[in-house]
Backbone as a ProteinNet text record, in pm:
[ID]
protein_1_A
[PRIMARY]
MTAELHTHLFGPDDAPTVLALHGLTGHGKRWGLLADDLPGVRVVAPDLLGHGRSPWSPPWRIEDHAEAVAAAVEQHIPVDRRPVVAVAHSFGSTVALRLAATRPDLVRALVLLDPAQGLDPSFALEMAQASVDHWGYPDAETAGAAKRAEGWLEVPDHVLTDELAEHLVPDGDGVVWRVCLPAAATAWSEMARPAQLPPEGVSTRIVVADRVQPPFVTADFLARCAAERPETTVHHVDTEHMVPFLAPEAVAGLIREVL
[TERTIARY]
2340.2	2318.1	2171.4	2110.9	1970.1	1950	1847.7	1818.3	1770.1	1809.1	1763.5	1640.6	1527.5	1401.7	1391	1333.2	1297.5	1178.8	1191.4	1091	1035.8	902.2	831.5	801.8	824.7	807.7	706.9	607.1	501.5	486.4	453.9	426.1	551.3	532	645.5	734.5	865.8	959.4	970.9	907.9	916.1	782.3	695.7	559.8	544.7	435.2	404.3	408	459.6	493.3	413.3	372.6	302.9	386.1	408	469.8	357.4	363.6	255.9	309.7	247.2	292	182.2	216.9	120.1	97.9	0	-31.1	42.1	10.3	73.9	49.7	155.9	162.8	144.4	150.3	135.6	269	266.4	387	359.2	466.2	451.7	389.6	402.2	350.1	198.9	132.7	-13	-55	30.8	-7.9	-6.7	29.7	21.3	-119.8	-219.8	-358.9	-393	-341.5	-363.2	-298.2	-179.6	-110.4	-193.4	-264.3	-350.7	-461.9	-506.7	-613.8	-561.8	-428.9	-367.1	-269.8	-320.4	-229.4	-158.9	-32.4	45.1	99.8	92.4	144.4	249.2	357.4	461.3	424.6	423.6	395	519.1	569.9	687.9	640.5	657.1	593.3	692.2	757	851.9	782.9	849.7	814.8	869.3	786.6	833.6	929	998.3	1089.9	1016.4	1081.1	1020.2	910.4	893.7	786.8	843.5	783.2	820.8	968.8	1030.6	1171.2	1265	1211.9	1296.8	1366.4	1470.3	1539.6	1444.4	1468.4	1384.8	1449.9	1572.1	1642.4	1582.7	1576.5	1529.9	1634.4	1594.4	1469.8	1354.5	1230.3	1108.4	1016.5	1071.1	987.9	933.5	828.5	777	889.1	974.2	1085.1	1178.5	1201	1290.3	1228.7	1098.3	1029.4	1036.9	1008.7	1007.9	1146.5	1249.9	1385.6	1419.4	1379.6	1406.9	1326.6	1201.6	1120.3	1181.3	1230.1	1293.4	1411.5	1489.4	1602.6	1555	1442	1387.1	1339.5	1276.8	1233.9	1354.7	1459	1578.9	1645.3	1632.5	1694	1614.4	1481.6	1398.4	1323	1320.4	1245	1340.3	1359.1	1452.2	1409.7	1507	1482.9	1378.1	1379.3	1286.4	1142.3	1118.2	980.5	938.6	1018	984.3	944.8	862.8	797.1	683.6	639.9	542.2	414.2	312.2	191	217.9	183.2	196.8	59	33.3	-88.5	-48.6	-123.6	-83.3	-206	-192.1	-301.4	-266.4	-359.2	-350.6	-220.7	-138.3	-12	79.8	70.5	151	123.4	1.3	-32.9	47.4	76.3	158.5	297.8	346.8	478.7	474.1	368.6	356	345.9	271.6	258	391.5	467	598.4	692.8	688.5	773.3	739.3	609.8	568.9	613	612.5	650.8	800.9	878	1023.7	1094.4	1029.6	1091.2	992.1	960.5	866	915.4	1044	1097	1057.3	1003.7	969.8	820.3	735.6	591.1	515.5	429.8	351.4	202.9	156	14.2	1.5	-107	-129.6	-269.1	-277.3	-405.3	-396	-466.3	-454.9	-579	-558.2	-667.9	-687	-795.1	-825.8	-701.6	-644.7	-518.8	-533.7	-438.5	-442.5	-337.1	-379.9	-288.7	-370.9	-302.7	-373.3	-468	-434.5	-524.4	-525.4	-636.9	-646.9	-541.9	-459.4	-351.7	-400.5	-515.5	-565.5	-603.3	-658.9	-691.3	-563.8	-463.2	-336.7	-270.3	-276.3	-219.8	-293.7	-425.2	-505.7	-468.5	-453	-421.8	-279.3	-184.5	-47.2	-39.9	-111.4	-110.9	-175.5	-282.8	-348.8	-254.6	-173.5	-76.2	21.2	68.4	163.8	98.5	-23.8	-91.8	-137.5	-159.3	-217.4	-129.7	0.3	94.7	121.3	91.3	117.4	-7.5	-6	-121.5	-73.2	-156.8	-114.3	-99.4	-176.8	-171.3	-228	-215	-259.5	-411.4	-484.7	-630.8	-673.4	-609.8	-641.6	-599.7	-485.6	-441.2	-540.3	-591	-689	-818.3	-862.4	-983.7	-965.1	-845.6	-817.2	-822.7	-769.1	-777	-922.5	-1004.6	-1145.6	-1211.8	-1169.9	-1228.2	-1170.7	-1067.1	-997.9	-1016.8	-1134.5	-1161.3	-1143.9	-1114.8	-1097.4	-1219.3	-1330.3	-1445.3	-1489.3	-1489.2	-1538.6	-1426.7	-1302.9	-1191.3	-1205	-1190.1	-1206.4	-1118.6	-1170.3	-1099.7	-959.3	-946.3	-814.5	-711.6	-757.2	-665.7	-613.1	-703.6	-660.8	-569.9	-600.5	-515.9	-374.8	-365.2	-233.1	-159.9	-234	-173.4	-113.1	-186.1	-136.4	-10.7	-10.7	104	227	208.6	320.1	373	282.8	319	326.8	292	305.3	436.7	502.6	626.5	621	689.9	690.3	755.2	704.7	761.9	735.1	836.5	816	717.2	610.4	508.5	395.4	406.5	297.7	349.3	273.9	308.3	287.3	360.4	344	351	301.9	319.7	465.7	508.2	647.3	666.1	651.7	656.6	727.5	806.1	874.4	775.2	747.9	649.7	684.8	807.2	836.5	812.3	842.7	817.4	667.9	588.9	443.6	386.7	433	385.3	425.4	546.4	593.1	507.3	461	380.4	252.7	193.7	74	106.9	223.6	266.8	283.8	344	365	232.1	131.9	1.3	-74.7	-27.9	-89.2	-28.8	73.5	127.5	26	35.6	-59.9	-64.5	-184.6	-201.6	-131.2	-74.6	-5.6	-91.9	-112.6	-187.7	-101.9	-166.3	-88.7	-18	96.6	164.5	77.2	90.3	14.8	47.9	-55.4	-36.6	-26.6	-21.8	-12.7	-153.7	-190.4	-322.6	-338.6	-445.6	-461.4	-603.6	-615.5	-743.8	-742.4	-841.8	-853.8	-976	-956.2	-1065.9	-1095.5	-1220.8	-1263.8	-1345.6	-1306	-1381.3	-1489	-1613	-1719.4	-1757.4	-1718.9	-1757.4	-1657.9	-1548.9	-1446.2	-1489.5	-1501	-1539.3	-1450.7	-1385.4	-1380	-1301.9	-1333.3	-1268.8	-1121.1	-1043.2	-902.3	-886.4	-976	-971.1	-1055.4	-990.6	-1061.7	-1136.2	-1243.4	-1321.6	-1237.3	-1148.7	-1062.9	-970.8	-912.4	-823.9	-899.7	-1020.3	-1099	-1138.8	-1173.9	-1212.6	-1094.6	-977.3	-858.6	-822.7	-836.2	-810.2	-908	-1036.7	-1137.4	-1109.3	-1061.4	-1038.7	-906.5	-805.1	-669.7	-608.8	-669.9	-611.8	-717.5	-743.2	-847.8	-819.4	-693.9	-660.2	-686.1	-746.3	-776.9	-925	-955.6	-1094.1	-1111.1	-1230.6	-1260.3	-1364.4	-1339.1	-1427.5	-1460.6	-1585.5	-1628.9	-1659.8	-1620.9	-1655.9	-1721.9	-1819.2	-1893.9	-1823.6	-1706.7	-1626	-1563.8	-1502.2	-1412.8	-1277.2	-1176.3	-1050.9	-967	-979.3	-890.1	-935.2	-932.6	-983	-917.3	-784.7	-726.1	-788.8	-833.4	-893.5	-1044.5	-1108.5	-1254.3	-1314	-1234.2	-1281.8	-1175.8	-1129.6	-1016.8	-1046.6	-1169.8	-1201.8	-1200	-1251.8	-1251.1	-1108.9	-1023.4	-883.7	-813.4	-829.2	-764.6	-813.7	-943.7	-998	-938.1	-919.9	-860.1	-714.6	-644.3	-505.1	-497.6	-586.6	-587.1	-613.9	-700.1	-729.9	-603	-520.8	-403.1	-282.6	-285.9	-179.1	-184.7
315.7	279	242.9	298.9	273.5	131.8	63.8	-71.9	-72.9	-175.4	-190	-280.3	-224.7	-298	-388.9	-508	-595.4	-530.5	-507.9	-429.5	-506.8	-507.6	-573.7	-469.8	-505.6	-414.7	-473	-392.2	-435.5	-332.8	-379.6	-289.3	-244.3	-171.9	-128.8	-30.5	-45	37.4	180.2	211.5	347.2	419.2	375.5	428.6	522.3	600.7	676.4	583.5	632.3	543.8	573.6	466.3	473.8	399.2	461.7	395.9	339.2	210	144.4	86.5	125.2	81.7	1.5	-119.8	-210.5	-175.1	-241.4	-219.6	-315.8	-305.7	-388.3	-536.5	-615.2	-759.9	-795.2	-694.3	-720.9	-736.6	-717.9	-728.9	-664.1	-626.2	-552.1	-628.9	-761.3	-838.3	-828.6	-793.2	-775.5	-676.5	-578.9	-473.4	-518	-642.3	-692.7	-686.2	-702.5	-694.1	-552.4	-452.2	-314.2	-288.6	-341.3	-322.4	-377.5	-487.6	-544.2	-447.1	-365.6	-268.8	-137	-123	-0.3	-33.3	-86.3	-117.4	8.7	-7	106.7	192.7	141.8	213.7	126.9	186.7	118.4	125.1	12	7.6	-43.6	37.2	3.7	-20.2	-144.3	-184.9	-254.9	-181.5	-244.9	-318.7	-421.8	-478.2	-382.1	-338.2	-247.9	-319.7	-244.8	-303	-404.8	-519.9	-622.1	-700.4	-681.4	-746.8	-817.7	-930.9	-1000.9	-1033.9	-1001.2	-1034.3	-916.1	-807.9	-695.1	-724.6	-648.5	-670.7	-659.3	-742.6	-743.4	-670.8	-625.5	-564.2	-428.2	-394.4	-261.5	-156.4	-26.1	28.5	24.9	40.2	28.7	148.7	266.2	385.1	425.1	508.2	559.8	625.2	700.4	767.8	668.5	554.2	453.2	390	361.6	309.4	409.3	536.8	638.5	655.2	651.2	663.2	546.3	425	307.9	312.8	359.5	372	476.4	586.5	688.6	629.4	546.5	482.3	389.5	319.4	231	310.9	425.6	512	556.5	599.4	646.1	534.4	411.9	298	254.1	258	194.7	290.8	419.7	514.8	623.4	635.2	736.4	877.6	964.7	1103.2	1170.8	1140.2	1208.8	1160.6	1057.5	1013.8	1045.3	1125	1171.4	1319.9	1364.9	1290.2	1203.1	1108.1	1009.3	1020.1	950.1	928.9	814.1	832.4	725	678.7	548.9	488.5	401.5	410.7	339.9	292.2	176.5	117.3	113.8	157.2	137.7	194.5	110.7	157	216	163.6	219.2	366.6	411.1	552.6	641.4	592.6	672.1	690.9	587.2	595.4	690.9	679.4	766.3	912.7	941.6	1079.7	1134.6	1053.5	1099.1	1119.2	1028.2	1042.1	1169.9	1197.4	1317.8	1443.8	1439.6	1557.1	1582.1	1474.9	1489.2	1488.4	1429.9	1421.7	1467.8	1596.3	1646.1	1625.8	1601	1573.1	1435.5	1350.9	1213.7	1190	1269.4	1243.1	1368.2	1355.8	1470.9	1456.8	1336	1314.9	1189.3	1183.1	1071.6	1014.1	881.3	810.4	720.1	755.5	687.9	601.5	472.1	376	335.2	383.9	359.4	379.4	500.9	525.8	510	440.3	410.7	493.5	597.9	681.8	759.5	813.6	885.9	797.6	668.1	574	594.7	559.4	563.6	469.8	518	433.6	303.6	305.3	181.8	79.9	126.8	36.9	-17.1	69.2	24.5	-80.4	-59.9	-158	-291	-283.9	-406	-483.8	-413.5	-479.6	-535.1	-459.9	-509.5	-634.6	-634.4	-750.4	-870.4	-845.6	-954.9	-1015.8	-930.8	-981.8	-1078.8	-1039.6	-1122.8	-1252.6	-1243.1	-1359.3	-1460.3	-1414.3	-1502.5	-1508.2	-1509.6	-1514.6	-1659.4	-1696	-1832.5	-1917.8	-2020.4	-2107.3	-2250.7	-2347.2	-2486.1	-2523.2	-2455.1	-2489.6	-2373.7	-2385.7	-2279.5	-2260.2	-2368.4	-2357.1	-2269.1	-2287.2	-2205.2	-2060.2	-2040.2	-1904.6	-1834.9	-1906.4	-1848.4	-1812	-1897.6	-1868.6	-1745	-1728.4	-1610.4	-1483.9	-1491.8	-1376.9	-1340.3	-1439.8	-1414	-1339.6	-1370.3	-1306.9	-1169.1	-1129.7	-1003	-904.2	-901.9	-806	-859.3	-988.9	-1050.3	-1133	-1117.3	-1204.8	-1202	-1084.7	-1072.1	-1062.1	-1079.5	-1081.8	-1207.2	-1195.9	-1312.3	-1430.5	-1551.1	-1672.4	-1680.7	-1646.8	-1662.1	-1566.6	-1451.3	-1356.8	-1414	-1471.7	-1533.2	-1653.1	-1732.6	-1847.2	-1802.1	-1695.4	-1642.9	-1588.6	-1525.7	-1471.2	-1582.4	-1691.4	-1803.5	-1863.4	-1873.6	-1932.8	-1844.3	-1712.7	-1618.7	-1583.5	-1572.9	-1500	-1586.3	-1713.1	-1804.5	-1880.4	-1896.7	-1974.3	-2070.5	-2183.2	-2278.6	-2218.1	-2259	-2214.4	-2321.2	-2398.6	-2507.2	-2608.3	-2630.9	-2726.8	-2662.5	-2533.4	-2463.5	-2368.8	-2260	-2159.9	-2020.6	-1923.1	-1782.5	-1698.8	-1576.1	-1483.1	-1442.3	-1409.5	-1369.7	-1224.7	-1207.4	-1075.5	-1088.3	-988.6	-984.1	-939.9	-1026.4	-995.6	-868.5	-849.4	-723.6	-599.6	-608.4	-494.1	-467.9	-574.5	-558.7	-496	-541.2	-483.7	-337	-305.1	-166.9	-77.1	-130.6	-49.2	1.5	-80	-32.7	87.6	87.8	204.4	325.9	305.8	415.9	474.3	388.7	437.4	511.4	502.7	577.5	716.7	748.9	884.8	980.2	1110.2	1205.9	1193.1	1204.8	1194.3	1309.1	1277.7	1377.3	1412.2	1539.9	1582.6	1568.9	1555.4	1562.4	1697.3	1702.9	1831.7	1929.8	2056.6	2158.3	2152.6	2161.8	2164.8	2029.6	1921.3	1786.4	1732	1710	1655.7	1519.6	1504.4	1384	1331.8	1200.7	1131.3	1038.2	1051.2	964.5	875.5	745.2	650	591.9	603.2	553.2	426.2	317.4	191.8	200	214	247.2	134.1	11.7	-99.5	-124.9	-52.4	-74.3	-7	-87	-35.7	-97	-14.6	130.9	173.6	288.9	329.4	359.5	325	363.3	511	560.4	700.8	780.8	861.5	929.6	1053.4	1087	1205.3	1331.9	1336.1	1452.7	1472.2	1363.2	1372.5	1425.3	1374.7	1419.1	1565.3	1606.9	1745.5	1839.6	1800.8	1884	1893.4	1783.4	1787.1	1881.2	1873.3	1959.2	2106.5	2136	2274.9	2331.3	2245.2	2294.6	2249.4	2152.2	2098.8	2093.9	2207.4	2210.9	2120.8	2080.4	1992.5	1845.3	1817.6	1680.5	1651	1536	1491.7	1358.6	1335.1	1213.7	1131.2	1001.9	910.4	793.2	750.3	641.4	517.5	401	274.1	184.3	109	22.1	-112.4	-111.5	-233	-242.4	-357.9	-373.6	-310.9	-338.9	-265.2	-291.7	-407.9	-441.6	-375.9	-244.4	-165.1	-201.4	-224.8	-257.2	-380.1	-476	-597.9	-586.8	-501.3	-496.1	-384.9	-285.1	-176.1	-141	-240.9	-215.9	-114.8	-114.2	-20.2	123	144.3	277.9	324.6	234.8	269.7	306.6	224.3	251.3	383.2	412.1	537.2	659.4	653	765.3	786.2	676.3	688.3	751.5	711.6	772.2	921.3	963.4	1107	1186.3	1137.9	1214.4	1188	1078	1054.2	1155.2
503.3	363.3	341.9	237.5	208.5	156.9	210.8	167.3	23.1	-51.9	-190.3	-192.5	-232.8	-232.4	-354.1	-330.6	-442.9	-513.2	-642.3	-714.5	-832.8	-842.8	-952.8	-1060	-1185.2	-1297.7	-1395.6	-1430	-1522	-1633.2	-1752.7	-1862.8	-1936.5	-2047.3	-2130.3	-2056	-2076.1	-1999.2	-2050.7	-2164.6	-2219	-2210.2	-2117.2	-2107.9	-1988.2	-1982.4	-1860.8	-1740.4	-1628.6	-1517.5	-1392.2	-1324.6	-1196.4	-1092.9	-978.8	-864.1	-779.4	-744.3	-670.8	-540.3	-428	-296	-226.6	-188.5	-125.4	20.9	81.7	222.1	314	440.8	543.1	516.6	528.2	502.4	354.8	267.5	125.2	54.2	-76.9	-159.9	-294.7	-363.5	-487	-601.8	-600.6	-713.7	-724.9	-615	-620.7	-728.8	-758.8	-851.5	-996.9	-1022.6	-1159.3	-1214.2	-1127.5	-1172.2	-1214.8	-1142.6	-1183.8	-1319.2	-1338.1	-1465.7	-1581.2	-1557.5	-1661.7	-1700.2	-1604.4	-1630.2	-1685.2	-1694.5	-1744.7	-1857.9	-1968.2	-2079.4	-2128	-2162.1	-2207	-2095.4	-1971.8	-1855.8	-1787.4	-1743.7	-1667.8	-1520.2	-1451.2	-1307.9	-1236	-1145.6	-1065.8	-923.6	-874.4	-749.2	-656.8	-568.9	-476.1	-362.4	-311.1	-180.8	-75.3	18.2	122.4	217.2	299.4	397.8	485.2	508.2	591.3	523.3	394.1	318.9	195.9	163.4	41.8	38.7	-71.8	-92.7	-68.5	-12.8	25.8	158.2	192.4	320.6	439.4	540.3	660.2	777.6	762.9	875.6	910.3	1042.1	1080.5	1044.1	1051.5	1107.1	1007.5	1062.6	981.5	999.5	1026.3	1037.6	899.8	900	773.9	694.2	762.6	694.5	627.1	690.8	633	508.7	516	397.7	282.9	312.1	207	144.2	226.6	174.1	82.1	122.3	39.3	-91.1	-83.9	-204.7	-298.4	-243.5	-326.3	-403.6	-336.3	-404.1	-514.7	-491.7	-594.9	-716.2	-690.3	-800.6	-881.4	-814.4	-884.3	-963.3	-913.7	-981.8	-1103.9	-1093.7	-1196	-1286.7	-1253.7	-1334.6	-1383.8	-1513.4	-1567.1	-1527.1	-1521.6	-1479.8	-1567.9	-1698.2	-1788	-1771.5	-1685.5	-1657.5	-1514.2	-1445.9	-1312.1	-1319.6	-1223.1	-1115.3	-1169.1	-1087	-1130	-1047.4	-1094.2	-1015.3	-918.8	-792.4	-693.5	-651	-665.4	-613.7	-495.8	-387.1	-266.1	-190.6	-126.8	-49.9	97.7	183.2	327.1	384.2	449.6	505.9	399.5	277.9	169.3	145.7	180.2	163.1	257.2	378.6	469.9	411.5	345.7	282.4	163.4	81.8	-35.3	4.9	111.1	157.1	205.5	278.8	324.9	206.5	110.7	-7.8	-83.5	-101.2	-174.3	-101.8	32.7	111.6	109.1	110.4	121	-13.3	-115.8	-248.5	-355.2	-358.7	-459.9	-602.9	-618.1	-750.4	-801.1	-712.3	-752.1	-767.5	-700	-698.3	-740.7	-843.6	-888.6	-861.5	-829.6	-799.6	-714.7	-635.2	-543.8	-563.9	-562.8	-556	-434.3	-328.2	-198.7	-175.1	-163.2	-152.2	-6.9	54.5	195.1	281.7	276.2	348.5	498.8	559.7	703.7	774.2	842.7	920.1	1022.3	1120.7	1225.1	1303.9	1316.8	1382.8	1534	1595.6	1741	1800.5	1894.3	1948.7	2011	2076.6	2138.5	2031.4	1920.5	1809.4	1746.7	1727.8	1670.3	1758.7	1890.5	1983.3	1972.3	1965.1	1953	1827.4	1716.8	1590.6	1590.5	1649.1	1657.1	1742.8	1856.2	1943.4	1875.9	1801.1	1727.9	1624.1	1560.7	1463.5	1529.9	1647.4	1719.8	1766.9	1815.6	1873.5	1768.8	1646.9	1544.5	1419.4	1440.5	1327.5	1290.2	1168.8	1123.4	1124.6	1038.3	1018.2	997.6	1028	1006.6	859.2	772	628.9	546.3	414.1	323.9	329.5	347.5	353.6	471.1	584.4	701.5	679.8	615.8	585.4	492.9	394.8	303.5	374.5	464.8	541.2	628.7	684.3	765.6	680	558.8	468.5	440.9	413.9	385.2	500.9	622.3	740.9	768.6	695.3	719.7	605	545.1	439.1	298.7	286.3	155	113.9	181.3	157	11.6	-50.4	-188.1	-291.3	-248	-342.8	-430	-562.3	-649.9	-608.8	-630.7	-588.8	-647.9	-777.2	-840	-780.2	-731	-668.2	-536.8	-457.5	-331.7	-358	-459	-492.6	-527.8	-607.8	-643.6	-520.8	-429.4	-308.1	-223.3	-208.3	-129.3	-192.9	-326.2	-394.9	-387.6	-396.1	-399.6	-261.8	-162.2	-41	84.9	75.2	189.1	180.1	294.6	299.5	417.3	408.1	520.5	644.2	760.3	887.4	992.2	1025.7	1120.8	1067.5	1142.3	1101	1023.2	995.7	927.3	820.9	800	699.1	758	703.6	741.3	614.7	623.8	512.7	504.4	384.5	361.9	409.8	541.5	604.4	738	773.5	902.5	1010.2	1106.2	1210.5	1287.9	1335.8	1406.1	1319.9	1190.4	1101.8	1089.9	1082.2	1072.1	1198.7	1313.9	1439.5	1450.5	1407	1409.9	1321.8	1210.1	1117.9	1184.5	1274.1	1344.3	1430.7	1493.4	1569.7	1479.2	1362.2	1268.6	1220	1203.2	1157.1	1266	1390.8	1500.4	1515	1437.5	1437.3	1374.8	1401.2	1342.1	1189.9	1135.5	990.9	920.2	805.3	723.4	603.6	577.4	460.1	335.1	220	96	86.5	22.7	6	-72.3	-41.6	-114.2	-262.5	-344.3	-488.5	-555.3	-478	-535.6	-556.8	-680.7	-711.3	-644.5	-565.2	-483.2	-493.4	-509.5	-505.9	-385.6	-299	-182	-200.9	-188.7	-201.3	-64.2	-22.4	108.1	88.1	156.1	153.7	262.2	220.6	315.9	411.1	381.1	468.6	582.1	583.9	686.2	816.5	922.4	1054.7	1161.7	1245.1	1233.7	1110	1054.5	929.4	947.8	847.5	847	809.2	726.1	684.6	782.8	865.4	972.6	921.7	991.6	955.6	967.5	1066.7	1084.1	964.8	915.2	798.9	678.3	654.1	539.4	553.9	676.6	699.4	675.3	720.8	700.1	551.8	480.9	336	267.1	305.1	243.5	270.6	390.9	429.5	378	366.6	341	208.9	141.2	18.7	-92.3	-157.7	-260.2	-380	-399	-511.6	-479.6	-362.4	-321	-340.5	-398.3	-410.9	-339.7	-287.8	-211.6	-286.8	-294.7	-367.2	-275.4	-276.4	-190.5	-274.8	-223.5	-286.6	-182.5	-225	-133.7	-124.1	-57.6	-47.1	90.7	116	229.6	194.2	275.7	270.5	145.2	82.8	-28.3	-158.5	-158.7	-271.1	-404.7	-411.6	-542.3	-607.9	-528.1	-581.6	-598.2	-518.2	-514.2	-599.5	-633.2	-718.9	-823.2	-899.1	-990.5	-1099.5	-1151.4	-1258.9	-1207	-1085.6	-1026.3	-1003.2	-952.9	-926.5	-1057.1	-1159	-1287.3	-1345.2	-1328.7	-1381.6	-1314.9	-1182.4	-1110.9	-1151.5	-1171.6	-1215.4	-1353.5	-1443	-1576.5	-1568.5	-1475.5	-1459.3	-1431.5	-1339.9	-1300.8	-1390.4	-1466.2	-1563	-1676.7
[MASK]
+++++++++++++++++++++++++++++++++++++++++++++++++++++++++++++++++++++++++++++++++++++++++++++++++++++++++++++++++++++++++++++++++++++++++++++++++++++++++++++++++++++++++++++++++++++++++++++++++++++++++++++++++++++++++++++++++++++++++++++++++++++++++++++++++++

């Protein structure tokens, strides 16, 4: 039985619709800021498996995430408004690409924000191990400082404040993100699988965060897109990884292009 994802809904329910997928350790409510930049657009933003208020039970493969997202689309987006534009950040892009490949009836265009896939296995192992070793914080202030050190340095203060209020939960003597640790560690393994190209004929915008080192968007992936997917364009932003928060106007503009 497919898991039912907790889904956040923004904007008028009779408007052009965007499916929004968050990145690893994130949650769908983050996309409320994007909805503010897209008046007159419906934004459907599920919490992925193991994240936020969605079910935490395994399995957590890319295929499982995509299947659950497909069910959320069918539940929350009427047939006459499908297929939709999907905007996705980081790990969410791997899910969006799989969804577009397996359910072309649901996705007609992609906006991928610093998509993380095809990662070097040794790097993925390092990041998964770091997640396990440094899971949890003594208090919200320490959690916020950790975020700042992980690519959130230039994210506006009010955005980080909202993140701490929404996404931190008590755990023993401290706090943790509202995320299943085994699911998060598994996601690093999934991102080490071979990169998947956008489906042929699907208009795709790829945004690369140029300050991310090592980059999540590999040179090989970009070269293959250039050679094999003429309907794909690549855009660079001078930011760290949290592109939805750091380049909101650029993101909204790309979505309007494909809408």
